[in-house]
C-alpha positions as CSV (number, residue, x, y, z in Angstrom):
1,M,16.1,47.2,16.0
2,T,13.4,49.8,16.9
3,Q,15.0,53.3,17.6
4,I,14.1,55.3,20.7
5,R,13.1,58.9,19.9
6,A,14.7,61.6,22.2
7,N,11.4,63.4,22.6
8,D,9.4,60.2,23.6
9,L,11.7,58.3,26.1
10,P,10.1,55.6,27.9
11,T,11.0,54.6,31.5
12,I,12.4,51.6,32.9
13,F,11.7,50.0,36.5
14,V,14.8,48.1,37.7
15,S,14.3,45.5,40.4
16,V,17.0,44.7,42.5
17,A,17.0,42.3,45.5
18,A,20.3,41.9,47.3
19,F,21.4,39.8,50.1
20,C,24.9,40.6,51.9
21,E,26.0,41.8,48.4
22,P,29.6,43.3,48.4
23,H,29.1,44.5,44.9
24,L,25.8,46.1,45.4
25,Q,27.1,49.8,45.1
26,W,29.0,49.0,42.0
27,T,26.0,47.3,40.3
28,V,23.6,50.4,41.1
29,E,26.1,52.8,40.1
30,Q,26.5,50.9,36.6
31,L,22.9,50.9,36.2
32,F,22.8,54.5,35.7
33,S,26.2,55.3,34.3
34,K,26.2,52.6,31.5
35,A,22.3,53.8,30.6
36,K,22.1,55.9,27.5
37,Y,19.3,57.8,29.2
38,P,19.9,57.3,33.1
39,E,17.0,60.1,34.0
40,R,14.6,57.4,32.8
41,I,15.9,54.7,35.1
42,F,14.0,53.8,38.1
43,V,15.3,51.4,40.8
44,G,13.3,49.4,43.2
45,L,16.1,48.1,45.7
46,V,15.7,45.7,48.6
47,D,18.8,45.6,50.4
48,Q,19.2,42.7,53.1
49,S,22.5,43.5,54.8
50,D,24.1,44.6,58.1
51,E,24.7,47.8,56.8
52,L,21.3,49.7,56.0
53,N,21.1,52.9,54.2
54,P,24.6,52.9,53.4
55,A,26.4,56.1,52.8
56,W,27.2,55.5,49.2
57,L,23.5,55.5,48.6
58,N,22.8,59.1,49.6
59,K,25.8,60.1,47.6
60,L,24.2,59.1,44.5
61,S,23.3,62.1,42.0
62,T,20.3,59.7,41.1
63,R,19.5,59.1,44.5
64,K,15.8,60.2,43.9
65,Q,15.6,57.6,41.4
66,V,16.0,54.8,43.9
67,N,13.2,53.5,46.0
68,Y,15.1,51.6,48.8
69,V,14.0,49.1,51.4
70,G,16.5,48.0,53.8
71,V,16.0,44.6,55.9
72,S,18.3,42.8,58.4
73,P,19.5,39.4,56.9
74,I,18.4,37.8,59.8
75,D,14.8,38.8,59.2
76,S,15.0,38.1,55.4
77,R,12.6,35.2,54.2
78,G,14.6,34.5,50.8
79,V,15.0,35.6,47.4
80,S,11.2,35.6,46.3
81,W,10.1,37.4,49.4
82,A,12.6,40.1,48.8
83,R,11.8,40.2,45.0
84,S,8.2,40.5,45.9
85,I,9.0,43.7,48.0
86,A,11.0,44.9,45.0
87,F,8.0,44.5,42.8
88,S,5.9,46.6,45.3
89,L,8.2,49.5,44.4
90,Y,7.2,49.8,41.0
91,N,5.4,53.0,39.8
92,D,3.7,52.6,36.4
93,Q,7.2,52.8,34.4
94,D,7.0,51.4,30.9
95,Y,9.4,48.7,31.1
96,L,10.7,46.1,33.8
97,L,14.2,44.9,34.2
98,Q,15.0,42.4,36.8
99,V,18.7,41.7,37.7
100,D,20.9,40.2,40.3
101,S,22.9,42.5,42.5
102,H,26.0,41.5,40.9
103,T,25.7,42.6,37.4
104,L,28.1,44.2,34.6
105,F,26.4,46.1,32.0
106,D,27.3,47.2,28.5
107,N,26.9,50.9,27.5
108,G,23.6,51.7,26.1
109,W,21.9,48.7,27.8
110,D,18.6,50.4,28.2
111,E,18.3,51.4,24.4
112,S,19.3,48.0,23.3
113,L,16.7,46.2,25.4
114,I,13.9,48.6,24.6
115,G,14.7,48.3,21.0
116,Q,14.5,44.5,21.2
117,I,11.2,44.3,23.0
118,E,9.6,46.9,20.7
119,H,10.7,44.9,17.7
120,L,9.4,41.6,19.3
121,K,5.9,43.3,19.7
122,Y,5.4,43.1,16.0
123,S,5.2,39.3,16.3
124,H,3.7,38.8,19.9
125,V,1.4,41.1,22.5
126,R,3.5,40.6,25.4
127,P,7.0,39.6,24.7
128,L,9.6,38.8,27.6
129,I,13.4,38.6,26.9
130,S,15.3,36.3,29.3
131,T,18.1,33.9,29.6
132,Y,21.1,33.1,31.8
133,P,23.5,35.8,30.9
134,P,27.3,35.4,30.0
135,G,29.5,35.5,33.1
136,F,32.3,38.0,34.2
137,K,35.2,38.0,36.9
138,F,37.2,40.5,38.5
139,D,40.7,40.4,37.6
140,S,43.8,40.9,39.8
141,Q,43.4,44.7,39.6
142,G,39.7,44.4,40.4
143,R,38.6,45.1,36.9
144,A,35.5,43.3,35.7
145,V,36.2,41.1,32.7
146,A,33.9,39.3,30.6
147,D,34.3,35.4,30.4
148,E,33.4,35.7,26.7
149,P,34.6,39.1,25.3
150,A,33.9,38.4,21.8
151,K,30.2,38.2,21.5
152,S,28.8,35.6,19.1
153,D,25.6,34.9,16.9
154,E,24.6,32.1,19.2
155,I,21.4,32.2,21.0
156,F,21.6,31.5,24.8
157,R,18.6,29.1,24.7
158,I,17.4,27.8,28.1
159,D,16.0,24.4,28.3
160,R,15.8,21.4,30.8
161,D,18.9,19.8,31.9
162,P,18.5,16.3,30.4
163,G,19.3,14.7,33.7
164,S,16.4,16.5,35.5
165,E,13.0,15.0,35.9
166,L,9.8,15.8,38.1
167,S,9.1,13.3,40.7
168,A,6.8,13.5,43.8
169,Q,9.9,14.2,45.8
170,R,11.3,16.9,43.5
171,A,8.7,19.1,41.9
172,V,11.4,21.4,40.6
173,L,13.4,20.9,37.3
174,R,16.8,22.2,36.6
175,F,17.5,24.3,33.5
176,R,20.8,25.4,31.7
177,V,21.8,27.3,28.6
178,F,22.4,25.7,25.4
179,K,24.2,27.6,22.7
180,E,23.0,27.2,19.2
181,K,22.9,28.9,15.8
182,S,19.8,30.5,14.5
183,Q,18.7,32.9,11.6
184,L,16.5,34.6,14.2
185,D,17.6,37.1,16.7
186,H,15.5,35.7,19.5
187,L,14.1,32.2,19.8
188,P,10.8,31.3,21.6
189,G,11.2,29.6,24.9
190,C,9.7,28.5,27.9
191,H,11.9,29.2,30.8
192,V,12.4,32.7,32.6
193,A,15.8,33.4,34.2
194,A,15.3,35.4,37.3
195,G,18.7,37.3,37.0
196,F,17.8,38.7,33.6
197,L,14.1,39.4,32.6
198,F,13.1,42.2,30.7
199,T,9.5,43.1,29.5
200,M,6.7,45.4,29.9
201,G,6.1,47.2,33.4
202,R,2.8,45.6,33.5
203,F,4.3,42.3,34.2
204,V,4.7,43.5,38.1
205,V,0.9,43.6,38.1
206,D,0.1,40.6,35.8
207,V,2.6,38.1,37.5
208,P,3.2,39.4,41.1
209,Y,6.2,37.7,42.8
210,D,5.0,34.9,45.3
211,P,6.6,36.0,48.6
212,Y,6.1,32.4,50.1
213,L,8.6,30.7,47.9
214,Y,12.0,30.3,49.0
215,F,14.8,29.8,46.4
216,R,14.1,26.7,44.3
217,G,11.1,26.8,42.3
218,E,11.3,30.5,41.8
219,E,11.7,30.6,38.3
220,Q,9.4,27.7,37.4
221,S,6.7,29.3,39.1
222,L,7.4,32.7,37.3
223,S,7.7,30.9,34.1
224,L,4.4,29.0,34.2
225,R,2.4,32.1,35.4
226,A,3.9,34.2,32.9
227,H,2.7,32.0,30.0
228,A,-0.6,31.6,31.9
229,K,-1.1,35.6,31.5
230,G,-0.2,35.5,27.8
231,Y,3.6,36.3,28.1
232,Q,6.0,34.6,25.6
233,V,9.5,34.1,26.6
234,F,12.3,34.8,23.7
235,H,15.7,34.0,24.4
236,P,18.4,36.4,22.6
237,K,21.7,36.0,20.7
238,H,24.9,36.5,22.6
239,R,25.4,39.8,21.0
240,L,22.0,41.3,22.0
241,I,22.5,40.5,25.8
242,P,23.8,43.8,27.3
243,L,24.7,42.5,30.6
244,Y,27.0,39.7,32.5
245,H,26.2,37.9,35.8
246,L,29.2,37.2,38.5
247,Y,28.4,33.5,38.9
248,Q,29.8,31.6,42.0
249,P,31.7,28.4,42.0
250,V,29.2,25.4,42.3
251,G,29.2,23.8,45.6
252,Q,31.1,26.4,47.5
253,P,29.7,28.5,50.3
254,H,29.6,32.2,49.9
255,A,28.3,35.4,52.0
256,G,25.4,35.7,49.5
257,Q,23.8,32.3,50.6
258,H,20.7,33.0,52.8
259,W,21.0,29.6,54.5
260,R,24.5,30.5,55.9
261,A,24.9,28.5,59.5
262,D,26.0,31.9,61.1
263,L,22.6,33.5,60.1
264,E,20.4,30.6,60.6
265,S,21.3,30.2,64.4
266,K,19.7,33.6,64.8
267,R,16.7,33.3,62.7
268,Q,13.1,32.9,63.9
269,S,12.1,31.0,60.6
270,A,14.7,28.3,59.7
271,F,15.8,27.5,56.3
272,G,14.1,24.1,56.5
273,W,10.8,25.2,57.1
274,L,11.0,28.1,54.4
275,Q,12.0,25.3,51.9
276,Q,9.2,22.9,53.0
277,R,6.5,25.7,52.7
278,S,8.0,26.7,49.2
279,N,8.1,22.8,48.0
280,E,4.4,22.7,49.2
281,R,3.4,25.7,47.0
282,I,5.2,24.3,43.9
283,H,3.3,21.2,44.1
284,A,0.0,23.1,44.6
285,L,0.9,24.9,41.5
286,Y,0.6,21.8,39.5
287,T,-2.5,20.4,41.4
288,P,-6.0,21.1,39.8
289,G,-8.2,22.8,42.4
290,S,-5.4,24.3,44.6
291,D,-6.1,27.9,45.4
292,L,-2.9,30.2,45.4
293,G,-4.8,33.1,44.6
294,V,-2.8,35.6,42.4
295,Y,0.1,33.5,42.7
296,G,-1.5,30.5,41.0
297,L,-2.3,29.6,37.3
298,D,-5.2,30.8,35.8
299,S,-6.5,31.5,32.1
300,P,-4.9,34.4,30.0
301,D,-6.6,37.7,30.3
302,H,-8.0,39.2,27.0
303,L,-5.0,40.3,25.1
304,E,-5.3,43.8,23.9
């Protein structure tokens, strides 16, 4: 992989949108402590929680590298809305990393990802590394432990769930990871995972987040529009994924769900309305002649 020269260090903008996140402090502290070059990391943080401007944030030695926006969870309009605000905090950094607010990092994650993207630039003008990362859990002593501590040479390839089909009632497909062997370190793909996305910083301007989407359809919109702008998704091998995601048990309620009943009862804009508006925009994305402005599909720009 391409090595970073110490006298020519690039900067990384890290987009983090958190919703009632108990592990936010831990995630942000790791972003810096696990980076090889923490002075080159800049975070755009949207914190949707009851405790805004938390004390731990102002105690960070890297506080000036965190651009912070605090929002009451009652006033939040969902993940895409929050991530669009996070994108607005971008300030011409060289690279973009988007992660969820409950992420474990390997040491040197920044050098690893930059090396990979620079290597991919030899074959494509606008490469984008993304996949659903391996998981981790906290053990009985509160230590973060990877679900698969021994990293393999398998590609974490994202593809459509075989049981998922498009229909007039459901314009969003389900995707999941398929692990497969390959001689290549990265396989070209089509789907972007919103919880692990790494590419050039200009992506923020080329493919702005649609704030009118809610939850379902976020990744599908992002994927289609990224390809329309000339980006090529690449899915990496397990050993090249320098981070881990804290997955929640399927079907079980948890504090990070935006549509929680205790919050829904206090909101002006209910979950049902937000989801309906989002569904209509996803349908419009597929409909010729629909005008979604910068959040729609258009022809790729001239690739430099």
